[in-house]
C-alpha positions in Angstrom: 6.2 -9.5 -44.6 9.3 -11.2 -43.0 12.3 -9.8 -41.6 15.6 -11.4 -40.2 18.2 -9.4 -38.1 20.2 -9.1 -34.8 18.6 -7.6 -31.7 20.4 -4.3 -31.1 18.5 -2.6 -28.2 15.5 -3.4 -25.8 13.6 -0.1 -25.7 10.8 -1.4 -23.5 9.6 -4.7 -22.0 6.7 -5.7 -19.9 7.9 -8.7 -18.0 4.4 -9.9 -17.2 2.7 -9.9 -20.8 5.9 -10.1 -22.8 5.1 -6.8 -25.0 8.5 -5.6 -26.2 9.7 -2.7 -28.2 13.3 -3.3 -29.6 15.4 -2.3 -32.5 16.6 -4.9 -35.0 19.7 -4.7 -37.2 18.9 -6.2 -40.5 20.9 -7.7 -43.3 20.9 -4.5 -45.2 23.7 -2.5 -44.1 22.9 0.2 -41.6 19.1 -0.6 -41.8 17.6 -0.6 -38.2 13.9 -1.5 -37.9 11.9 -1.0 -34.6 9.6 -4.1 -33.7 6.9 -4.1 -31.4 4.8 -7.3 -30.2 5.1 -10.2 -27.9 8.8 -10.9 -27.6 9.3 -11.9 -24.1 12.8 -13.6 -24.5 14.5 -11.5 -27.1 17.9 -10.2 -26.1 20.5 -8.0 -27.5 22.7 -10.0 -30.0 20.2 -12.7 -30.6 19.1 -13.3 -34.2 15.3 -13.1 -34.8 13.1 -14.1 -37.9 9.8 -12.3 -37.5 6.6 -11.7 -39.5 4.1 -9.0 -39.5 3.4 -5.6 -41.1 4.7 -2.1 -41.1 2.5 0.4 -39.1 2.9 4.2 -38.4 2.7 5.4 -34.9 1.9 9.1 -34.5 4.6 9.7 -32.0 7.4 7.0 -32.8 7.0 6.8 -36.5 7.3 3.6 -38.5 7.3 0.4 -36.5 7.1 -3.4 -37.4 4.1 -5.0 -35.6 5.2 -8.6 -35.0 2.7 -11.3 -35.4 5.1 -14.2 -35.4 8.6 -14.4 -34.1 11.4 -17.1 -33.6 14.8 -16.9 -32.2 17.4 -18.5 -34.6 20.5 -20.4 -33.4 22.2 -18.1 -30.7 25.7 -17.2 -30.9 27.9 -18.2 -28.1 29.9 -15.2 -28.7 27.1 -12.9 -28.3 26.0 -14.7 -25.1 29.6 -13.9 -23.7 29.4 -10.3 -24.6 26.0 -9.9 -23.1 27.2 -11.5 -20.0 30.2 -9.2 -19.6 28.0 -6.2 -20.4 25.2 -7.2 -17.9 26.6 -5.4 -14.9 28.1 -8.4 -12.9 31.7 -7.8 -13.6 32.7 -4.3 -12.2 34.8 -2.2 -14.6 33.1 -3.5 -17.8 30.2 -2.0 -19.5 28.7 -2.6 -23.0 31.2 -0.7 -24.8 34.1 -2.3 -23.1 32.5 -5.8 -23.4 32.3 -5.4 -27.3 35.9 -4.4 -27.3 37.1 -7.4 -25.2 35.1 -9.9 -27.2 36.2 -8.5 -30.4 39.8 -9.0 -29.4 39.5 -12.5 -28.0 36.3 -13.9 -29.4 35.3 -17.4 -28.3 38.6 -17.5 -26.0 37.5 -14.5 -23.9 36.3 -16.3 -20.7 39.3 -18.6 -21.0 41.8 -15.7 -21.2 40.0 -13.7 -18.4 40.3 -16.8 -16.1 43.7 -18.1 -17.1 45.7 -15.1 -18.8 44.1 -12.1 -17.3 47.2 -10.0 -18.2 46.3 -10.1 -21.8 43.3 -7.8 -21.1 45.9 -5.1 -21.1 45.9 -5.5 -24.9 42.4 -3.9 -25.0 42.4 -0.2 -25.3 40.9 1.4 -22.3 42.1 -1.1 -19.6 45.0 -0.2 -17.5 46.6 -1.9 -14.4 44.1 -0.3 -11.9 41.1 -1.5 -14.1 42.6 -4.8 -14.9 42.9 -5.5 -11.1 39.0 -4.4 -10.6 37.9 -6.7 -13.4 39.9 -9.7 -12.4 38.8 -9.5 -8.9 35.3 -9.2 -9.8 35.4 -11.8 -12.5 37.0 -14.4 -10.0 34.4 -13.7 -7.2 31.7 -14.6 -9.7 33.0 -17.7 -11.2 30.3 -20.2 -10.2 27.6 -17.4 -11.0 29.2 -16.9 -14.4 29.0 -20.6 -15.4 25.2 -20.8 -14.4 24.6 -17.5 -16.4 26.2 -18.9 -19.5 24.3 -22.2 -19.2 21.0 -20.2 -18.9 21.7 -18.4 -22.2 20.2 -20.9 -24.5 16.8 -20.6 -22.8 16.7 -17.0 -23.9 17.1 -15.6 -20.3 18.5 -12.2 -20.1 21.5 -11.5 -18.0 19.4 -9.5 -15.6 16.9 -12.4 -15.2 19.7 -15.0 -14.9 21.5 -12.8 -12.2 18.1 -13.0 -10.1 17.7 -16.8 -10.8 21.2 -17.3 -9.5 20.6 -15.1 -6.3 17.5 -17.2 -5.7 18.6 -20.5 -6.6 22.3 -20.5 -6.5 23.9 -23.4 -8.3 20.5 -25.2 -8.6 19.3 -22.5 -11.1 19.7 -24.4 -14.3 18.0 -27.4 -12.7 15.1 -25.3 -11.5 14.5 -23.8 -15.0 14.5 -27.3 -16.5 12.3 -28.8 -13.8 9.5 -26.3 -13.9 10.1 -22.9 -15.7 6.5 -21.9 -14.4 7.8 -21.8 -10.8 10.1 -18.7 -11.9 6.8 -16.6 -11.8 6.5 -17.2 -8.1 10.1 -17.1 -7.3 11.7 -14.4 -9.4 10.9 -10.7 -9.4 10.5 -9.6 -13.1 9.5 -12.9 -14.7 6.0 -13.1 -15.5 3.7 -15.6 -17.1 4.7 -14.8 -20.8 8.5 -14.9 -20.1 8.1 -18.2 -18.1 5.8 -19.6 -20.9 8.3 -18.7 -23.6 11.3 -20.5 -21.7 8.9 -23.6 -21.2 8.7 -23.8 -25.1 12.4 -24.4 -25.1 12.3 -27.1 -22.3 11.2 -30.3 -23.2 8.0 -31.8 -21.8 5.8 -28.8 -21.5 2.6 -29.0 -23.9 0.2 -26.3 -24.6 -2.5 -28.1 -22.5 -0.1 -29.6 -19.8 -1.5 -29.2 -16.4 1.7 -27.3 -15.3 0.9 -24.7 -17.8 -2.9 -24.4 -17.1 -2.5 -24.2 -13.5 0.4 -21.6 -13.8 -1.8 -19.5 -16.3 -4.9 -19.6 -13.9 -2.7 -18.7 -11.0 -1.1 -15.9 -12.9 -4.5 -14.4 -14.1 -5.6 -14.3 -10.5 -2.4 -12.8 -9.4 -2.5 -10.4 -12.2 -6.0 -9.2 -11.0 -4.6 -8.6 -7.5 -1.5 -6.7 -8.4 -2.5 -4.9 -11.5 -6.4 -4.0 -10.6 -6.3 -4.4 -6.9 -9.0 -7.3 -6.8 -8.7 -9.8 -3.9 -10.7 -12.4 -5.8 -12.3 -12.8 -9.3 -15.8 -14.5 -9.8 -15.4 -17.9 -11.2 -16.8 -17.1 -14.7 -14.4 -14.1 -15.0 -11.4 -16.0 -13.9 -12.0 -18.7 -16.7 -12.6 -16.1 -19.2 -9.3 -14.1 -18.3 -7.4 -17.4 -18.4 -8.8 -18.4 -21.8 -7.6 -15.2 -23.3 -4.1 -15.7 -21.7 -3.6 -19.4 -22.5 -5.4 -19.6 -25.7 -7.2 -22.9 -24.7 -11.0 -23.6 -24.6 -13.0 -22.7 -21.4 -14.0 -26.3 -20.5 -10.4 -27.4 -20.0 -9.9 -24.3 -17.8 -13.0 -25.0 -15.7 -11.7 -28.5 -15.1 -8.3 -26.9 -14.2 -9.9 -24.5 -11.7 -11.9 -27.1 -10.0 -8.8 -29.3 -9.7 -6.8 -26.4 -8.2 -9.9 -25.8 -5.7 -9.8 -29.5 -4.8 -6.0 -29.6 -4.2 -6.1 -26.3 -2.2 -4.1 -24.1 -4.4 -7.1 -22.0 -5.0 -10.1 -21.2 -2.5 -13.6 -21.1 -3.4 -15.8 -18.8 -1.2 -19.2 -17.1 -1.7 -19.3 -13.3 -1.7 -22.7 -12.4 -1.4 -24.4 -14.0 -4.4 -21.1 -14.3 -6.3 -18.9 -17.5 -6.5 -15.6 -16.2 -5.6 -12.1 -17.7 -6.3 -9.2 -16.7 -4.2 -5.6 -17.2 -3.6 -5.6 -18.9 -0.3 -3.5 -16.5 1.5 -5.7 -13.4 0.3 -8.8 -15.2 1.5 -7.3 -16.0 4.8 -6.1 -12.3 5.2 -9.6 -10.6 4.5 -11.3 -13.2 6.8 -8.6 -12.4 9.4 -9.1 -8.8 9.2 -13.0 -8.9 9.7 -12.4 -11.2 12.8 -9.9 -8.9 14.3 -11.9 -5.7 13.8 -14.9 -7.4 15.3 -12.8 -8.4 18.2 -11.2 -5.0 18.7 -14.6 -3.1 18.3 -15.7 -4.6 21.7 -15.8 -1.2 23.7 -13.3 -1.1 26.6 -14.6 0.1 30.1 -16.0 3.8 30.0 -13.7 6.4 31.4 -15.9 8.9 33.4 -12.8 11.3 33.7 -12.8 12.5 30.0 -13.0 16.1 30.0 -13.4 17.5 26.4 -14.2 21.0 27.0 -11.0 21.2 29.4 -8.8 19.7 26.5 -10.2 22.4 24.2 -9.2 25.0 26.8 -5.7 23.6 27.3 -5.0 23.3 23.5 -6.6 26.7 22.6 -9.2 25.1 20.4 -12.8 25.6 19.7 -14.4 22.3 18.5 -17.5 22.1 16.4 -20.2 20.0 17.7 -19.4 17.2 15.2 -15.7 17.4 16.4 -16.7 17.2 20.0 -18.9 14.2 19.2 -16.1 12.4 17.3 -13.7 13.1 20.2 -16.1 11.6 22.8 -16.8 8.6 20.7 -13.2 7.9 19.8 -12.1 8.0 23.4 -14.5 5.3 24.4 -14.7 3.2 21.3 -12.9 0.0 20.6 -12.7 0.8 16.9 -13.6 4.1 15.3 -13.5 5.4 11.9 -13.2 9.2 11.1 -13.7 10.1 7.3 -13.9 13.6 5.8 -12.3 15.6 3.0 -9.6 18.3 3.5 -10.4 21.2 6.0 -12.9 19.2 8.0 -10.7 19.1 11.2 -9.6 15.3 11.1 -6.1 16.5 12.5 -7.6 18.7 15.1 -9.5 15.6 16.5 -6.4 13.7 16.5 -4.6 16.3 18.4 -7.4 16.6 21.2 -7.5 12.8 21.4 -3.7 12.3 21.8 -3.7 15.2 24.3 -6.3 13.5 26.5 -4.4 10.2 26.4 -1.2 11.9 27.4 -3.1 13.8 30.2 -4.4 10.4 31.6 -1.0 8.6 31.5 -2.3 6.4 28.7 0.0 5.2 25.8 -0.6 5.8 22.1 1.1 5.4 18.7 0.5 7.3 15.6 1.0 5.6 12.1 0.6 6.0 8.6 1.3 4.1 5.4 4.0 6.1 3.8 6.9 8.0 5.3 5.5 11.3 3.8 2.2 10.7 5.4 4.0 9.9 8.6 6.0 13.1 8.5 2.9 15.2 7.7 1.2 13.5 10.7 4.2 14.4 13.0 4.1 17.9 11.8 0.3 18.4 12.3 0.0 16.8 15.8 3.4 17.5 17.2 3.5 13.8 18.3 6.0 11.3 16.7 4.4 9.2 13.9 5.9 6.2 12.1 5.2 4.2 8.9 3.2 1.2 9.8 6.1 -0.9 8.7 8.4 0.9 11.3 5.8 0.6 13.8 5.9 -3.1 13.2 9.6 -3.2 13.2 9.9 -4.7 9.8 13.0 -6.4 8.7 13.8 -8.6 5.6 15.1 -11.5 7.6 12.2 -11.8 10.0 9.3 -9.9 8.3 7.2 -7.9 10.8 8.7 -8.4 14.2 5.7 -7.2 15.8 2.9 -9.8 15.5 0.4 -11.9 17.6 3.4 -13.5 19.5 5.0 -10.1 20.0 2.3 -7.5 20.0 2.4 -3.8 20.4 1.3 -2.8 23.8 -0.3 0.7 23.5 -3.8 1.7 24.8 -4.4 3.4 21.5 -3.2 3.1 17.8 -4.1 5.9 15.4 -3.6 5.3 11.6 -4.1 8.2 9.3 -4.4 8.1 5.4 -6.3 4.9 5.7 -7.4 5.0 2.0 -3.9 3.9 1.1 -3.8 0.8 3.4 -4.2 -2.5 1.6 -5.2 -5.9 2.7 -1.7 -7.2 3.5 -0.7 -4.2 5.4 -3.9 -4.1 7.3 -3.7 -7.7 8.2 0.0 -7.3 9.5 -1.1 -4.4 11.7 -4.2 -6.0 13.2 -2.0 -9.3 14.0 0.2 -7.1 16.4 -2.9 -5.6 18.4 -4.1 -7.5 21.5 -7.6 -7.5 22.6 -8.2 -4.3 24.6 -6.3 -1.9 22.1 -8.3 1.1 20.9 -7.9 1.6 17.2 -8.8 4.8 15.3 -8.8 4.7 11.6 -8.7 8.2 10.0 -9.0 8.8 6.3 -10.7 10.3 3.2 -13.1 7.7 1.6 -13.2 9.8 -1.6 -9.5 9.4 -2.4 -8.4 6.6 -4.7 -8.1 3.2 -3.3 -4.7 1.8 -2.5 -2.0 0.8 -4.9 -2.1 -2.7 -3.4 -5.1 -5.1 -3.3 -8.4 -4.4 -1.5 -10.2 -1.4 -0.4 -10.0 -1.6 3.4 -11.4 1.8 4.2 -14.3 1.8 1.9 -15.2 -1.9 2.9 -15.2 -1.0 6.5 -17.4 2.1 5.8 -19.8 0.0 3.4 -20.2 -2.9 6.1 -22.2 -0.8 8.5 -20.5 -2.9 11.4 -18.2 -0.2 12.8 -18.9 3.1 14.3 -18.2 6.1 11.9 -18.0 9.7 12.2 -18.4 11.6 8.8 -17.1 15.0 8.8 -18.7 17.6 6.4 -18.3 20.9 7.8 -15.5 23.0 6.3 -14.0 25.3 9.0 -13.7 29.2 8.4 -9.9 29.3 8.1 -9.9 26.3 5.5 -12.8 27.6 3.7 -10.4 30.7 2.7 -8.4 28.2 0.7 -9.6 27.7 -2.9 -7.7 24.4 -2.9 -10.1 23.2 -0.3 -13.3 24.7 -1.6 -12.4 23.4 -5.1 -11.8 19.9 -3.7 -15.2 19.9 -2.2 -16.8 21.3 -5.3 -15.2 18.6 -7.4 -16.1 15.9 -4.7 -19.9 17.0 -5.1 -19.8 17.0 -8.7 -19.7 20.8 -9.2 -17.1 22.5 -11.5 -14.1 24.0 -9.7 -13.6 27.7 -9.8 -11.0 28.2 -12.6 -9.4 31.6 -13.1 -5.9 33.2 -13.3 -6.5 35.5 -10.6 -4.0 35.4 -7.7 -5.1 32.6 -5.2 -3.9 29.0 -4.2 -5.6 27.5 -7.2 -4.7 28.9 -10.7 -6.1 27.7 -14.0 -4.5 28.6 -17.2 -6.1 27.8 -20.5 -3.8 26.3 -23.2 -4.9 24.3 -26.1 -2.2 22.0 -28.1 -0.5 19.5 -25.7 2.8 20.4 -27.0 2.3 24.1 -25.9 1.3 22.9 -22.5 4.4 20.9 -22.2 6.4 24.0 -22.9 4.6 26.1 -20.5 5.2 23.3 -17.6 8.9 23.6 -18.6 8.9 27.2 -18.6 7.1 27.5 -15.2 9.7 25.2 -13.5 12.8 26.8 -15.2 12.1 30.5 -15.6 9.0 31.5 -13.7 9.6 29.8 -10.3 8.0 32.8 -8.6 4.6 32.0 -10.1 5.0 28.6 -8.4 5.8 30.2 -4.9 9.2 28.7 -4.9 12.9 29.4 -5.8 13.6 25.5 -5.8 11.3 23.8 -8.2 13.2 20.6 -8.1 12.3 20.2 -4.3 9.0 22.1 -4.0 7.1 21.5 -7.3 5.6 18.0 -8.3 4.1 17.7 -11.6 1.2 15.1 -11.5 -0.3 13.5 -14.8 -3.2 11.2 -15.1 -1.4 8.8 -17.6 2.1 7.4 -18.4 2.0 7.5 -22.2 1.5 10.4 -24.6 2.6 14.0 -24.8 1.2 14.7 -21.6 1.9 11.5 -20.0 4.5 10.9 -17.2 7.3 9.5 -19.3 7.4 12.4 -21.8 7.1 15.1 -19.1 10.0 13.4 -17.1 12.2 13.6 -20.1 11.4 17.2 -20.8 11.8 18.3 -17.2 15.0 16.4 -16.7 16.6 18.0 -19.6 15.5 21.4 -18.3 16.1 20.9 -14.5 19.0 18.4 -14.6 20.8 18.9 -17.8 23.8 16.7 -19.0 27.2 17.8 -18.0 30.7 16.3 -17.7 30.5 16.0 -14.0 27.1 14.2 -13.8 27.5 10.4 -14.4 24.7 8.7 -16.4 23.3 5.2 -16.6 20.8 4.1 -19.4 18.2 1.5 -18.6 15.8 0.7 -21.4 14.5 4.1 -22.3 15.3 5.8 -19.2 18.4 7.9 -18.7 19.4 8.1 -15.0 21.6 11.1 -14.1 23.3 12.0 -11.0 21.0 14.7 -9.3 17.9 13.3 -10.6 14.5 13.3 -8.8 13.8 9.6 -8.2 10.9 7.5 -7.2 10.7 3.9 -5.9 8.2 2.0 -8.1 7.8 -1.4 -6.4 8.1 -2.5 -2.7 11.4 -4.0 -2.0 11.6 -5.3 1.7 15.4 -6.3 1.3 17.2 -3.2 0.4 19.2 -1.8 3.3 19.5 1.8 4.1 20.8 4.0 6.9 20.0 7.4 8.2 22.0 10.1 10.2 20.0 12.2 12.5 20.8 15.8 13.6 22.8 14.6 16.6 25.1 12.5 14.3 24.0 9.0 15.4 23.2 6.3 12.7 20.1 4.3 12.2 20.0 1.3 10.0 17.0 -0.5 8.6 15.8 -2.4 5.4 12.8 -1.9 3.1 11.9 0.8 0.4 8.3 1.0 -0.8 6.4 1.9 -3.7 6.0 5.6 -4.2 9.1 6.7 -1.9 10.6 9.9 -3.3 14.3 11.0 -3.3 17.3 12.1 -5.3 19.9 10.3 -7.1 22.6 11.2 -4.7 25.5 9.4 -6.4 25.9 7.3 -9.5 29.0 5.0 -9.8 29.6 3.9 -13.4 32.8 1.9 -12.1 31.1 -0.2 -9.4 27.7 -0.1 -11.2 25.8 1.4 -8.2 23.3 4.2 -7.6 22.8 5.7 -4.2 19.5 7.2 -3.7 18.8 9.8 -0.8 15.1 9.6 0.1 13.1 12.5 1.3 13.0 11.0 4.9 16.8 11.0 5.1 17.4 7.2 4.2 20.3 6.5 1.9 20.1 3.3 0.0 22.4 1.7 -2.5 21.1 -0.1 -5.8 23.2 -2.0 -8.2 22.5 -1.4 -11.8 20.7 -4.8 -11.9 18.0 -3.3 -9.7 17.3 -0.3 -12.1 13.9 -1.5 -12.8 13.0 -0.6 -9.3 13.5 3.2 -9.9 12.1 5.8 -12.1 12.3 9.4 -12.8 10.0 11.5 -10.7 9.9 15.2 -12.0 6.5 14.0 -13.1 4.6 11.2 -11.3 1.2 9.6 -11.8 -1.5 10.9 -9.7 -2.0 7.3 -8.3 1.7 7.4 -7.2 1.0 10.7 -5.3 -1.4 9.1 -2.8 -0.6 9.9 0.8 2.0 12.7 -0.3 1.8 16.3 0.2 3.7 18.9 -1.9 4.1 22.6 -1.4 3.0 23.2 -5.2 1.3 20.7 -7.7 1.5 21.5 -11.3 -1.4 19.8 -13.0 -1.4 19.5 -16.9 -4.8 18.2 -18.2 -5.7 17.9 -21.9 -7.6 14.8 -22.9 -6.6 11.2 -22.3 -8.4 7.7 -21.9 -11.8 8.1 -20.6 -11.4 5.3 -17.9 -8.7 7.4 -16.4 -10.3 10.8 -16.4 -12.7 10.7 -13.5 -13.8 12.6 -10.3 -11.7 10.5 -7.8 -8.4 11.2 -9.9 -8.9 15.0 -10.0 -9.9 15.1 -6.3 -6.9 13.3 -5.3 -4.5 15.5 -7.4 -6.0 18.7 -6.1 -5.7 17.5 -2.5 -2.1 16.7 -2.8 -1.2 20.4 -2.7 -0.3 22.1 0.5 0.2 25.7 -0.7 -0.6 25.9 -4.5 -2.5 24.1 -7.5 -1.6 25.3 -10.8 -3.7 23.6 -13.3 -3.2 24.2 -17.0 -4.8 22.8 -20.1 -8.3 22.2 -21.3 -11.3 23.5 -19.3 -13.4 20.7 -21.0 -11.0 17.9 -19.6 -11.5 19.3 -16.1 -15.3 19.4 -16.7 -15.3 15.8 -18.1 -13.5 14.5 -15.1 -15.9 16.2 -12.6 -18.9 14.6 -14.5 -17.3 11.0 -14.7 -17.8 9.0 -11.4 -15.5 6.0 -11.3 -17.9 3.1 -11.7 -15.5 0.1 -11.7 -15.2 -1.1 -8.1 -12.7 -3.7 -7.0 -13.6 -7.3 -6.1 -13.3 -7.5 -2.5 -14.9 -9.6 0.2 -14.1 -7.6 3.4 -17.4 -5.8 3.8 -19.3 -9.1 3.3 -17.0 -10.9 5.8 -17.7 -8.0 8.4 -21.4 -8.3 7.8 -21.4 -12.1 8.1 -19.6 -11.8 11.5 
């Protein structure tokens, strides 16, 4: 079956694999068809010819599944409209862009540049808006020429804007020179997009070296960014690249060998496995191992440590395992303390920091996220920072603290180590001189970090570093059903599920649609059941998956409508399928080291900085549809400004995935569970979700789903080499 039409709206696009869902206006009047398939360069206004078949989706209804697609001759008039609607000209949105181009057609840009007064002929443009549009249009003259020149290559306005920010006036030349370089240089352009651009640039054949090298490099990068691997076995890399590039394995084996020979890939044995690494990742894992072994050399013993005295001064009574942990940590070069909730990790940290303070020795507390650092401060009474802040990160220089400008402390304590990935651990260790004590604290049974590697588990598995494993649950903690159920889950036992009043409540509800309505009702009308009067601030809904009735996306739509409904005084901005509305609960969904922010403390002084990170939560404080900006006030007080072109960095956060909740703690966790993909429903995921709650877990859904998660031990481990590197040293 074949259809021809004009792309109306992009509903969803995966920049890496090109999978797209869009609406197509066909030749039949008022007929709109939803397409889905690999369409990496389809843009609104383009004319497409597609082949495929109609299929029924249980949630979204009839969709046309595309097996072949081609872009027909583009309309320059459409390209002009897309440019004006793309957010680069202040005062013009999609509706206004359409009106302007309808009025002036192909002469639009000439009139805006030479006769801007004529814009007053367009309904909705007055003197004030004319001045804004003209100033913005003239500011962006060179950028506009580049953006228009890139249109024939099917590059969207947002992508072209990023190309211009990176390459300036060389953007077009860079695209024509090597489209595959865009994968490395431009955020939001993956291999499929670059490959589709290359098909429109002369000189790039299916089996060209540039294409094969880019595909192999992307396959390895995808394994790192999507699955957390730091390398792939040789055969798995070739296999993955075959599927991506559609060429035979022998060609790819030759290409991998050539890339190893030229140094763009690194081959190292990991045990019995032939591992293929990106060079910088191989260097980082080796460097981490070397630094840990150097730092683990025990410092001179201090005969004046007096643990019983510290207990008396703090009003504590330590268990034998806690006393042993404190003694070892005080004298060790590197020490790992691991244990579940309620086992006394924080008490040990308090005792150690008290001892160092009493001896006049210096220490620093750090954690991977702002929320985790805040929790550390509240629990210990000592100031804790994010690792980025401790290392004084800024976008111009990167980590200011490094081997040439080290951190000078007697002791560094890092909490929530399960979240620390290889790049962050490498940056931290680079800033620690010999003789610095390092205490790593974390729960090895939590999910691995969002980034690549599995540092905590690799350090434990290596057997090369001293470890204290805390297993005893203390009396006060044992009164909490959250803690007892967390340990039951971790031991493969079914948690205690009941509706009786406690800090862990389970409510059996069968159809997923009813579960969604119950979540809505609890947040909207039964806040007392959730121990709060402010569900927007205190309640965090967690879900195992993104899609489906009980997925993150659907729950966000439902809860946004309930907790922050549309009204005339709340500006809105649509990006893809997401409606951003002033007052929304928001999450940053990728690391952006360049976004500037400022924070005002209680005394009224201002602090400025840069960097917002994957998982940071906040509120959409202000949305400006005229200047096309969004201001997000993060939970730690940072206020950051985003342009509409950066909308892909943000998402709604009424509901977030359990993976994204790592390192955070919420007064109340609302946990809907009723089926889902088998690979997601495992013990680690349930354990992580339950341990995110500080005061209440309210679980609702299917008892059998809970039982299945408890029974399922996550079997897929990441390909990492740190444990082996530590053993080799």
